[in-house]
C-alpha angles and dihedrals in degrees: 000000000000112000119242122236126211087249090056090052091049092051090052095053106024093100090050091051090050090049090053090053092045089055091051090050091050090055089048090052091060088061102034120004096184092052091047091056092046092051091047090054092049091052090049094049098041104050114166117243097217125049097228089147083095090076097086089043092054092045091052091042092053091049099044109012090244122086099180099084087065093062091106088057091051087056089049090050093050093047093047094051094044088057096041094048092051092049090047092053090046090054092051119095093252095050128224124307113236125164136173124033100343123091118212091254092050090050090049092054091044090053090058091056092041096055101035119020099037096049091049090046090054091050092048090054094057121103097239139136110269091244091057093046091050091049091051093050089048088055091054092050094046092043090058094045096049093039093052090046090055092046092052089049087051092051091049093045114137116201090203091068100025125117137174089263095052093048092050089053090051091048091050087060105037097040108005096056095056092049091043088050094055097043090048089049091052090049090051089047090054092055095238125151125288089244091058092046088059092047090052090049091053090048088054091051092053092044089051091055090050092048093050090053089048089051091048090056093047089055091057099043091047089062091234094108089188091159092059091042093051096041093245113169105228126188092249094049092047090049093053092048093045092052097044123108113252097259093043090047092059091051092050091049088053089054090050091052091051098040095090092063104022126072089191092056091050091049091051092048092049090052089053091050090052100052113126091241094052093046094046089057091043092052092050092050093048087053090056092056090044091052091050092052091050090046091056090048089051089056093045095051110178142151113353093220096060103029093074090048093055091044089054090052089052089052090049091053090048096057120132100230099169122086124204121261100229093199105096114255111230113224110183139138092209117118 
């Protein structure tokens, strides 16, 4: 039997996820037609690059052998991240990119409905015991609170005082909490035990750290280097600074301070991030997070059809995308 991939699963259910969102938009239209159209335009303009809406499907599939009942949660996941990604971009120094008929302010208001009202509306429409519905809504509320807390920590990040440990804690909030939210929701939806719900939440936190590191690497290999431009303290950058000798550290911190306005400073920093030594450590540390995600899945067990699919997704998120820059990076404080 050919093994399924997470992309195969997404192709199977993507139309059903879209239909779930369309239904939510129709209900919204009965209350506020203008808002409905604005939200629909935001969803069209801000399509997510990676189909991680399969996560609640895989969680539910592992617990029950059937992923399809979690399709409403996949819609919730897609709506939440569409909103969060827009708000994240808006908070960055360069602002959020919006084209077409929406103004930035319209998109901002639409993102509030997209990430909050529509997910709760979907949950309220499910045929569930009241205790389960209440638990799911609590997850949405807490996911936003912890996610925003992590995002604010990220925005306030100071490379001068950052460490691997501090960045991981920030990543657990800004990326881990939303993934922990959706895997916990899918576990609640499946009717599994409270103990397993917490294990699924922790898996989501670890997966979120891996995915943030994956996203950090994509930013560099794309050539955008938005993290360096915006002064974002990434795990890789914090690692390089933490491991640097004292005089080299001061020089690197100077490059960080100049990176927002200097292409040359960003280029020098990128070269430092791509040294073989830095990337060898980075790869080993990614492998530690990957191993932890697999360890949690070992404890969870679950359906043998969907467990390999989720493990493959973990491995995908754990890829080492960056390649070393073999030209030696010069780190010197000399003028």
